[in-house]
C-alpha positions as CSV (number, residue, x, y, z in Angstrom):
1,M,0.0,0.0,0.0
2,A,1.4,3.3,-1.1
3,V,1.2,6.0,1.6
4,L,1.5,9.7,0.8
5,Q,2.8,11.6,3.8
6,L,2.3,15.3,4.1
7,K,4.4,17.7,6.2
8,A,3.4,18.2,9.8
9,K,1.1,21.1,10.5
10,A,-1.7,22.0,13.0
11,Q,-4.5,21.6,10.6
12,Y,-5.0,20.0,7.1
13,Q,-7.4,21.1,4.4
14,I,-8.7,18.2,2.3
15,V,-11.2,18.5,-0.5
16,Q,-13.4,15.5,-1.5
17,L,-14.9,15.4,-5.0
18,S,-17.2,12.6,-6.1
19,D,-19.4,11.3,-8.9
20,C,-18.1,13.6,-11.7
21,H,-19.6,11.3,-14.4
22,L,-17.5,12.8,-17.1
23,L,-18.0,12.0,-20.8
24,A,-15.6,12.2,-23.7
25,D,-16.9,15.7,-24.6
26,I,-16.7,18.4,-22.0
27,D,-20.1,19.6,-23.1
28,G,-21.6,16.1,-23.0
29,E,-24.7,15.8,-20.7
30,Y,-25.2,13.5,-17.8
31,Q,-28.7,13.5,-16.2
32,G,-29.4,16.9,-17.9
33,V,-26.2,18.7,-16.8
34,K,-22.9,19.3,-18.5
35,S,-20.9,17.3,-15.9
36,G,-17.5,18.3,-17.5
37,R,-18.3,22.0,-17.2
38,Y,-19.5,21.5,-13.6
39,L,-16.2,19.9,-12.6
40,Q,-14.4,22.7,-14.4
41,Q,-16.3,25.2,-12.2
42,V,-15.4,23.3,-9.1
43,I,-11.7,23.2,-9.9
44,A,-11.7,26.9,-10.7
45,A,-13.3,27.7,-7.4
46,I,-10.7,25.5,-5.5
47,V,-7.8,27.1,-7.3
48,G,-9.2,30.6,-6.6
49,S,-9.9,29.9,-3.0
50,P,-7.9,31.7,-0.2
51,C,-7.9,28.4,1.6
52,L,-6.1,26.0,-0.7
53,P,-6.3,22.3,0.0
54,D,-3.4,20.2,1.1
55,A,-4.7,17.3,-1.0
56,I,-7.8,16.2,-2.9
57,I,-9.6,12.9,-2.8
58,L,-11.7,11.7,-5.8
59,S,-14.2,9.2,-4.3
60,G,-15.2,7.5,-7.5
61,D,-17.5,7.5,-10.5
62,L,-15.2,9.8,-12.4
63,S,-16.3,8.7,-15.8
64,Q,-19.8,7.9,-17.1
65,D,-19.0,6.5,-20.5
66,H,-15.8,4.6,-19.5
67,S,-13.9,6.1,-22.4
68,R,-10.2,6.9,-22.5
69,A,-11.2,10.4,-23.6
70,S,-13.3,11.0,-20.5
71,Y,-10.2,10.2,-18.3
72,Q,-8.1,12.5,-20.5
73,L,-10.7,15.2,-19.9
74,L,-10.4,14.6,-16.2
75,A,-6.6,15.0,-16.4
76,R,-7.0,18.3,-18.3
77,L,-9.5,19.6,-15.8
78,L,-7.3,18.7,-12.8
79,A,-4.1,20.1,-14.4
80,P,-4.4,23.6,-12.7
81,L,-4.2,22.0,-9.2
82,T,-0.9,22.2,-7.4
83,C,-1.8,19.8,-4.5
84,P,-1.7,16.0,-4.8
85,V,-4.9,14.2,-6.0
86,L,-5.7,10.7,-4.8
87,V,-8.3,8.5,-6.5
88,L,-10.4,5.5,-5.4
89,P,-12.6,3.6,-7.9
90,G,-16.4,3.8,-8.2
91,N,-18.7,1.3,-9.8
92,H,-18.6,3.3,-13.1
93,D,-14.8,3.5,-13.2
94,D,-12.5,1.3,-15.2
95,Y,-9.3,-0.1,-13.5
96,E,-7.2,0.1,-16.6
97,Q,-8.1,3.7,-17.3
98,L,-7.6,4.7,-13.6
99,S,-4.1,3.0,-13.7
100,W,-3.3,4.9,-16.9
101,I,-4.3,8.3,-15.4
102,T,-2.8,7.8,-12.0
103,G,0.7,9.2,-11.8
104,Q,0.0,12.0,-14.2
105,A,0.4,15.1,-12.1
106,P,-1.3,16.1,-10.0
107,L,-2.7,12.6,-9.6
108,V,-0.6,10.3,-7.4
109,A,-0.7,6.5,-6.9
110,A,-1.5,6.2,-3.2
111,S,-4.3,4.6,-1.3
112,S,-3.5,6.2,2.1
113,L,-2.8,9.8,3.2
114,Q,-0.8,10.5,6.4
115,L,-1.7,13.8,8.0
116,G,0.4,14.0,11.2
117,S,-1.6,12.1,13.8
118,W,-4.2,11.2,11.2
119,Q,-4.2,8.4,8.6
120,L,-6.8,8.4,5.9
121,L,-7.4,5.1,4.2
122,L,-9.0,4.8,0.7
123,L,-11.0,1.7,0.2
124,D,-11.8,-0.1,-3.0
125,T,-15.5,-1.2,-3.0
126,K,-15.9,-1.8,-6.7
127,G,-17.2,-5.2,-7.7
128,E,-18.7,-6.9,-10.8
129,T,-22.0,-5.2,-10.3
130,P,-22.9,-1.6,-9.5
131,A,-23.3,-2.6,-5.8
132,G,-20.6,-2.1,-3.2
133,Y,-18.3,-5.2,-2.8
134,F,-16.0,-5.6,0.2
135,D,-15.3,-9.3,0.6
136,A,-13.3,-11.3,3.2
137,E,-10.0,-10.6,1.5
138,R,-10.6,-6.9,1.4
139,R,-11.6,-7.0,5.0
140,R,-8.4,-8.8,5.9
141,Q,-6.4,-6.2,4.0
142,L,-8.1,-3.4,6.0
143,A,-7.4,-5.3,9.2
144,R,-3.7,-5.4,8.3
145,Q,-3.7,-1.7,7.5
146,F,-5.2,-1.0,10.9
147,A,-2.6,-3.2,12.6
148,A,0.3,-1.6,10.7
149,S,-0.8,2.0,11.3
150,N,0.8,4.0,14.1
151,A,-1.6,6.9,13.6
152,E,-3.6,8.2,16.6
153,H,-6.7,8.8,14.5
154,L,-8.1,6.9,11.4
155,W,-10.6,7.9,8.8
156,L,-11.9,5.9,5.8
157,F,-13.0,7.0,2.4
158,S,-15.0,4.8,0.1
159,H,-17.2,5.1,-3.0
160,H,-20.2,3.1,-1.8
161,H,-22.4,3.8,1.3
162,P,-22.1,1.2,4.0
163,L,-25.6,1.6,5.3
164,P,-29.0,2.0,3.6
165,L,-30.2,5.5,3.1
166,G,-33.8,4.9,2.3
167,S,-33.5,5.9,-1.3
168,A,-33.3,4.3,-4.8
169,I,-29.5,4.2,-4.6
170,D,-29.8,1.5,-1.9
171,K,-30.4,-0.9,-4.8
172,H,-26.7,-0.5,-5.5
173,G,-25.6,-0.2,-1.9
174,W,-22.9,-2.1,0.1
175,Q,-23.5,-5.8,-0.2
176,D,-23.4,-7.7,3.1
177,P,-22.2,-4.8,5.3
178,E,-22.4,-6.6,8.7
179,P,-18.9,-8.2,8.6
180,F,-17.5,-4.8,7.6
181,W,-19.1,-3.1,10.6
182,Q,-17.9,-5.9,12.9
183,L,-14.3,-5.2,11.7
184,L,-14.7,-1.5,12.3
185,A,-15.9,-2.2,15.9
186,T,-12.5,-3.6,16.7
187,E,-10.6,-0.4,15.9
188,P,-11.1,2.3,18.6
189,R,-9.0,4.9,16.7
190,L,-11.4,4.9,13.8
191,K,-13.4,8.2,13.8
192,G,-15.4,8.0,10.6
193,L,-16.1,7.1,7.0
194,A,-16.9,9.4,4.1
195,H,-18.2,8.1,0.8
196,G,-19.7,9.1,-2.6
197,H,-22.2,7.2,-4.7
198,C,-25.3,8.5,-3.1
199,H,-25.2,12.0,-4.8
200,H,-26.5,13.4,-1.6
201,A,-25.0,15.4,1.3
202,Y,-25.7,14.0,4.7
203,A,-24.1,13.2,8.0
204,K,-25.0,10.7,10.8
205,Q,-23.5,8.4,13.3
206,H,-23.5,4.6,13.5
207,Q,-21.7,2.6,16.1
208,Q,-20.1,5.8,17.3
209,I,-18.5,6.2,13.8
210,Q,-19.3,9.3,11.9
211,L,-20.7,8.8,8.4
212,V,-20.6,11.6,5.8
213,G,-22.0,11.4,2.3
214,C,-20.3,13.7,-0.2
215,P,-22.5,15.5,-2.7
216,A,-21.8,15.0,-6.4
217,S,-20.0,17.5,-8.6
218,S,-22.5,16.6,-11.2
219,V,-26.2,16.2,-10.1
220,Q,-27.8,15.2,-6.8
221,F,-30.2,12.3,-6.3
222,C,-33.6,12.9,-4.7
223,Q,-34.0,11.0,-1.4
224,D,-36.9,8.8,-2.3
225,D,-37.5,5.4,-3.9
226,A,-37.7,6.7,-7.5
227,W,-34.7,7.5,-9.6
228,Q,-35.1,11.3,-9.7
229,T,-32.3,13.9,-9.8
230,H,-32.0,17.5,-8.7
231,D,-29.7,20.0,-10.3
232,K,-28.4,22.1,-7.4
233,G,-25.2,23.1,-9.2
234,P,-21.8,21.5,-8.7
235,M,-21.1,20.5,-5.1
236,Y,-18.2,19.0,-3.1
237,C,-17.1,18.5,0.5
238,H,-14.3,20.5,2.3
239,W,-12.6,18.7,5.2
240,Q,-10.5,19.9,8.1
241,F,-8.4,17.4,10.0
242,A,-6.7,18.9,13.0
243,A,-3.5,17.4,14.5
244,K,-5.2,17.1,17.9
245,G,-7.9,14.8,16.5
246,Q,-10.7,17.2,15.6
247,V,-12.4,16.8,12.3
248,S,-15.0,19.0,10.6
249,W,-16.5,19.3,7.1
250,Q,-18.5,21.7,5.0
251,F,-20.7,21.0,1.9
252,I,-19.9,23.5,-0.7
253,T,-22.2,24.5,-3.6
254,I,-20.8,26.5,-6.6
255,S,-23.4,29.1,-7.6
């Protein structure tokens, strides 16, 4: 597992972007919005912010059409960034294309981020279906990561949501999540998990672990049992991880 370690500081600024659903054409439409233009607006806002992030995490579903051109577009849109960008796969993503793009600056090939007393672990929940897949081998790997970490505080990032949300996206939720939660219960340093996939900003606690859903940079999903979308403009999540163990987040909308 490749770990990216950042220089020690009192507080770290992390941006989470999710569910970009890019197409080969920057003006191509996903669910009625130009997802490429929306991501372009997000990157421009980040670059122009007085509070620049120390790193960015892309939490999956970067491409909608699985094309090489859509990943090339992603690389072009991310090019103005000066901070490292870490990527985890979503159900729409292609491993080969992700491998091709990772390592092209500012993207880095790392599945963990060391922030002083914090360690952020990026999970792979992609399976053969759109649903979340985290089998016994992946759980064993995570247990080994827990055991090997000397961090005081741990936080997880995934694409899929590990608990039902009461909406249509639950059809493609985390398969058999109980063993995963049993593993998490063994790690007292674990403070929370942030994910994408749901296209919906929310926060709640489960088993004393904070869960945070990152809104999509493309379009949001309505929270009902029908597949309906809501164009609120491009959105993302801004995180603050403090050296003393505090964590906070803010959902940002680009208007």
